[in-house]
C-alpha positions in Angstrom: -7.0 6.0 18.3 -3.4 7.2 17.8 -1.1 4.8 15.9 2.2 6.0 17.4 3.8 5.6 20.8 5.2 8.5 22.8 8.7 7.8 21.3 7.3 8.1 17.8 7.4 4.4 16.9 4.3 2.7 15.4 2.0 0.8 17.8 2.1 -2.7 16.4 -1.3 -3.6 17.7 -2.9 -0.6 15.9 -1.4 -1.3 12.5 -3.2 -3.2 9.6 -1.8 -6.7 9.3 0.0 -5.9 6.1 1.9 -3.2 7.8 2.8 -5.3 10.8 4.8 -7.5 8.3 6.5 -4.4 6.7 9.5 -2.3 7.4 9.7 0.1 10.3 9.8 3.0 7.8 6.5 1.9 6.2 5.0 1.5 9.7 6.2 5.0 10.7 5.0 6.6 7.5 1.5 5.2 7.9 1.3 5.8 11.7 2.6 9.4 11.6 0.3 10.3 8.7 -2.7 8.7 10.4 -2.1 10.6 13.6 -1.7 13.9 11.9 -4.7 13.4 9.7 -6.8 12.3 12.7 -6.0 15.6 14.4 -6.5 17.6 11.1 -9.9 16.0 10.3 -11.3 16.3 13.9 -11.2 12.6 14.7 -12.6 11.3 11.4 -10.9 7.8 11.6 -12.0 6.7 8.1 -10.6 9.8 6.5 -7.4 9.5 8.5 -7.0 5.9 7.4 -7.5 6.7 3.7 -5.0 9.6 4.0 -2.4 7.4 5.7 -2.7 4.7 3.0 -2.4 7.4 0.3 0.8 8.7 1.9 2.2 5.2 2.2 1.5 4.5 -1.5 3.7 7.4 -2.5 6.7 5.8 -1.0 5.8 2.1 -0.8 4.1 -0.6 -2.8 2.3 -3.7 -1.7 4.1 -6.9 -2.6 2.3 -10.0 -1.5 1.4 -9.7 2.2 3.5 -6.6 3.0 4.7 -3.2 1.8 8.1 -2.5 0.3 9.9 0.8 -0.5 9.6 2.0 -4.1 12.6 2.7 -6.1 11.1 6.1 -7.0 8.6 7.9 -4.8 5.5 9.3 -6.4 1.8 8.6 -7.0 1.1 4.9 -7.5 -2.1 5.0 -9.5 -4.8 7.2 -11.1 -6.5 8.0 -7.8 -3.3 9.1 -6.1 -2.4 11.4 -9.0 -5.8 13.2 -8.9 -6.3 12.9 -5.1 -9.4 12.1 -3.1 -11.7 9.2 -3.2 -13.4 10.1 -6.5 -10.1 10.7 -8.3 -10.1 7.5 -10.3 -9.3 3.9 -9.9 -7.1 2.7 -7.1 -4.6 -0.1 -7.8 -4.8 -1.4 -4.3 -1.2 -0.8 -3.4 0.2 -2.0 -6.7 2.4 0.7 -8.3 0.5 1.0 -11.5 2.8 3.8 -12.6 5.8 1.5 -12.5 7.4 0.2 -15.7 6.0 -3.0 -17.2 9.5 -4.5 -16.5 9.1 -3.8 -12.8 5.6 -5.2 -12.7 6.9 -8.3 -14.5 9.6 -8.8 -11.9 7.0 -8.6 -9.1 4.7 -11.0 -11.0 7.6 -13.4 -11.2 8.3 -13.1 -7.5 4.6 -13.8 -6.7 4.5 -16.6 -9.3 1.7 -15.0 -11.3 0.8 -17.5 -14.0 0.6 -16.3 -17.7 2.5 -13.1 -16.9 4.6 -13.1 -20.0 1.5 -12.6 -22.2 -0.1 -9.9 -20.0 -0.5 -6.2 -20.8 0.6 -3.7 -18.2 -3.0 -3.3 -17.1 -3.5 -7.0 -16.8 -0.3 -7.3 -14.8 -1.6 -4.6 -12.3 -4.9 -6.5 -11.9 -3.1 -9.9 -11.5 -0.7 -8.4 -8.9 -3.7 -7.0 -7.0 -5.2 -10.5 -6.9 -1.9 -12.1 -5.9 -1.4 -9.5 -3.1 -4.9 -10.0 -1.8 -4.4 -13.8 -1.8 -1.0 -13.5 0.0 -2.5 -11.2 2.6 -5.5 -13.4 3.2 -3.2 -16.5 3.6 -0.9 -14.6 6.0 -3.9 -13.6 8.2 -5.3 -17.2 8.2 -2.0 -18.9 8.8 
């Protein structure tokens, strides 16, 4: 099912909940990519969904229960760099290619405990967990 309205705006009811709480730009990026991929891949909704999230992750990162624009566009993790579902590990919306300083700032915003002693890889994993928890709580509450 298309994710955009005739005027090009994203259909709120068709967006994943994390995108419903995100900027209009994030919503448009996902929706337009989804619709184009759906047409390109002959109605394969799962592939279109993966493609739309891959596109979104180049310009946005998941912070808690929503997506925020990145300071620098580009691939967010190993999978995005290689492309395709077998291209490596996904960081689940966390910009694993960001600096450790940036990740520390996000961890502080999300109140990740023990962040000052974590390696960059541990920060990415802790941010994934914090994001998942925030999204779950937003859906339930």
